[in-house]
KOLKOL-514850 format. One record per residue: x, y, z of N, C-alpha, C, O in turn. Coordinates in steps of 0.1 Angstrom, whole numbers, plus 5000, padded with zeros to 4 digits. Example, Ala and Ser with C-alpha at 12.3 -4.5 7.8 and 13.67 -1.06 7.14 Angstrom:
KOLKOL-514850
513249435078512349555078513249675078514249675085 512849785071513749895071512950005079513450115080 
//
This chain:
KOLKOL-514850
277778866274277978726270279078706260279178786251 279878606262280978576252280378526240279178486239 281178526229280678466216280378316218281078246224 279278276212278778136214279878046207280278066196 280177946215281077846210280377726203279277686207 280977676192280377566185281177446189282377436186 280577346196281277226200280677106193279677106187 281476996194280976876188279776836196279676846208 278776776190277576726197276276796191276276856181 275276786199273976826195273676966201273676986213 273577066192273477206197272277276190271877246179 271777376197270677456192270977596197271377626208 270677696188270877836191269877926184269577896172 269378026190268478116184268378246191268878266202 267878346184267578476190266078506188265478466177 265478566197264078606197263878746202264278776213 263278826193263078966197261679006195261078986184 261079056205259679106205259579246211260679296215 258379306211258279436218258479416233258579516240 258479296238258579266253259879216257260279236269 260579136248261779076252262779076241262479086229 264079056245265179036235266078936241266778956250 266078816234266678696240267578626230267278616218 268878596234269778506226270078396235270478406247 269878276230270078146238270778046230270478026218 271677966236272277856230272277736240272477756252 272077616235271977496243272877386237272677356225 273777336244274477216240274077096248274277086260 273376996242272876886249273976796254273876746265 275076786246276176696250277276776257278376786252 276876846268277776946274278376896287278376776290 278876986294279576956307278977056318279677066329 277877116316277377206326277977346326277877416336 278477386315278977526313277877616312277077606302 277777716321276677806321277077956321277977996328 276378036312276578176312275178236311274478226301 274678306322273378356323273378506326273978546335 272578576317272378716320270978746317270578766305 270078746327268678776326268378886336269178906346 267178936335266679036345265878976356265279036364 265978836357265178766367266078676375266378566371 266578726386267678656394267278516398268078426397 266078496402265678356407265678266395265978146397 265178306383265278226372266678186368266978076364 267578286369269078256367269478136376270178046371 269078146389269478036398268877906394269577806394 267577906389266977776385267577726372267777606371 267877806363268477766350269877716353270277616346 270577776362271977726366271877586371272577496368 270877556380270677426386270277326375270877216374 269377366366268877276355270077236346270277116343 270977336342272077306333273177226340273677126334 273477256353274477186360274077036362274976946361 272877016366272476886369272176806357272176676357 271876866346271576796333272876786324272876726314 273976856329275176856321274976916307275576876298 274177026307273977096295274877226295275077286305 275377256283275977386281274877486278274177476267 274677586286273577676284274077826285274677866295 273777906275274078046275272778126272272078096262 272478216281271278296279271578446281272178476292 271178526272271278666273269878726271269378716259 269178766281267778806280267578946287267978966298 266879026279266379156285264879156282264379116272 264179206293262679206291262079326299262779396306 260779336297259979436304259679406318258479396322 260679376326260479336340259979456349259579436360 259979576343259379686350257879666351257179726360 257279586342255879546343255779426352255079436363 256379316348256579206357257479106350257979136339 257778986356258778896350258078806340258778726334 256778806338256078706331256678696316256978576312 256778796309257178786295258578736293258778656285 259478776302260878726301260878576305261578506297 260278536315260278396319259578306308260178206304 258478356303257778276293258578266280258778156274 259278376276259978376263261278296264261678236254 261878296276263078206278262678056277263377976271 261478026283260977886281260777856267261077736263 260177946259259977926245261277896238261377806230 262277986240263577966234264277846237264877776229 264177806250264877686254264277556248264977466243 262977556247262277446240262677436225262877336220 262677556218262977556204264477516202264777446192 265377556211266777516210266977366212267677306205 266177306221266277166223265777086211266376996207 264677136205264177066194265177076182265276976175 265777186180266777196170267977106173268477046163 268377106185269577026189269376876186270276806182 268176826189267876686188267576636174267776516171 267276726165266976686151265976576150264876596155 266276466144265276356142265176266154264376166154 265976296164265976216177266376076176266175996185 267176046165267575906164268575866175269475946179 268275746181269175686191268875736205269575676214 267975826208267775866221266975766230266275686224 267175776243266375686252264875726252264075636253 264575856250263275906249262575926262261976036264 262575826271261775836284262775856295263875816295 262275926306262975936318262075966330261076046328 262375916342261675956354262675976365263375876368 262676086371263776126381263076186393262276276392 263476136405263076196418264376276423265476226422 264076386428265176466435264576526448263576596448 265376496459264976566472265776696473266876706469 265176786480265876906484265476936499264376996502 266276886508265876886522264576826525264376696522 263576896529262276836532261376816520260276756521 261776866508260976866496261376746487262476706487 260376696480260576586470259876616457258676636457 260576626446259976646433260276536424261376466425 259376506414259576406404259276466391258276536389 260176436381259876486367259976366358260876286358 258876356349258776246340258676306326257976396323 259576256317259576316303259476206293259976096294 258776236282258676156270258976256259258276346256 260176236252260476316240259776266229260276186220 258476296228257476226220257076296207256376236199 257376426206256776506195255276536197254576576188 254876506210253476536213253476626226253676576237 253376756224253476846236252376836245251176846242 252676816258251776806269252476836282253576806283 251776906291252376946304251376926315250176966314 251776866326251076856338251876886350253076846351 251376966359252077006371251076966383249977016384 251576886392250776846404251676886416252776846417 251076956425251676996437251177136442250777216434 251277156454250877286460251977356467252577296476 252277476463253377546469252877636481251777696479 253477636492252977706504252977856502252177926507 253877916493253978056491253778086476253978006468 253178206474252978256460254178316454254278336442 255178356463256378416458257578366465257578316476 258778366458260078346464260778466461261278496450 260978546472261478686470260578766461259378776464 261078816450260278886440259678806429258978856420 260078676429259678586418258278526421258078476432 257378536411256078476413256078326409256478296398 255678246419255878096417254978046406255377936400 253878106402253078056391253878056378253477996369 254878136377255678136365256478016363256977986352 256677926373257277796371256377716361256977656352 255077716363254177656354254277716340254377636330 254277846339254377916326255677876319255577846307 256777876326258077846319258077696314258477676303 257677606323257777466319256777426308257077346299 255577486309254577466299254977516285254877446275 255577636285256077686272257277606267257377586254 258077556275259177476271258677346265259077306254 257677276272257177156266256477176253256577086244 255777286252255077316239256077326228255877276217 257077406230258077436219258977326216259477296205 259377246227260277136225259477016220260076916215 258177016221257276906217257576786225257776676219 257576796238257776686247256576676256255876776258 256376556261255376536272256176546285257076476287 255676636294256376666306255376666318254476746318 255676576327254876566340255776606351256876546353 255276696360256076736372255176716384254076766384 255676646393254976616406255776666417256876616420 255276756425255876796438255176716449254076756453 255876616454255176526463254876586476253776566482 255876666481255676736494256776836496257776826489 256576916506257577016510256977126518255777136518 257777196525257277306533257877436529257277546530 259077436523259777556518259577566503260077486496 258977676499258677686484259977696476260077636465 260977766481262277776474262777626472263277596461 262777546483263277416481262477336471263077256464 261177356471260377276462260577306448260677216439 260677436445260977476431262377436427262577386416 263377446436264677396433264777246430265477206421 263977166438263977026435263376996421263776906414 262377076417261777066404262777086393262877006383 263577196394264477226383265677126383266277106372 266177086394267176976394266676856388267376796379 265476806391264876686385264676706370264876616363 264276826366263976856352265276846344265276776334 266376896349267676876342268076736341268576686331 267976666352268476526352267576436344268076346337 266276456344265376376336265576406321265576316313 265776536317265976566303267276516298267476466287 268376516307269576456303269476306300269976256290 268776236309268576096306267776066294268075976286 266676136292265776116281266476146267266176076257 267376236267267976276255269276206252269976226242 269776126262270976056260270875946250269875896247 272075916244272075826233272275686239273175656247 271375596234271475446238271975376225271275376215 273175316226273675256214272875136209273075096197 271975086217271174976213269975016204269374936197 269675146205268475196198268975226183269875306180 268275166174268475186160267375276154266175236155 267775386149266775486145266175556156266775576167 264875586155264175646165263375546174262975446169 263275576187262675476196261075486195260475526205 260575436184259075436182258675336172259375316162 257575266175257175166165256575226153256375166143 256275356154255875436142256975456132256675476120 258175456137259375486128259675626127260575666120 258975716135259175856135258675916148257675866154 259376016153258876096164258576236160258176316168 
//
């Protein structure tokens, strides 16, 4: 991975090292979809690329993990790091739209992602995937990744897969909708003065 660039805008960067994973990640919320991904989980690389390109985020991830056991720890810890980076990038969240709901079709599949950048972490996933794996990737890790992201970013995140026949298409629709919804929810609305909450804080 090249040296992390510091750009104007809202940015978060961190490193996380455990006995199971070694991860360096940076996120630019006000980006252009510039992506550099080096992980041991090829399908997650594909999904993160979709997430960043459709959300117009600058995302750089360098991750090594104990994938000889399975992909769980690497996927989980990248979700943790992405959530923490977003929380750092948004700061006090002044001026953001806060809410978003986005539908994305992928051929026969339709996914919806609803986000509230609320400082109240919660995650719901509704939908049934026809297959338990896409290639070597275990589909239950989609839940693990998104739940850990929501927990660390402190957002309320609802994901609904309305229908589909191809599991790859269904997961792809989720990550595209995730990127687009997060982009909308974190975008600045010039009409918002301070944080968008009657409490005066998020």
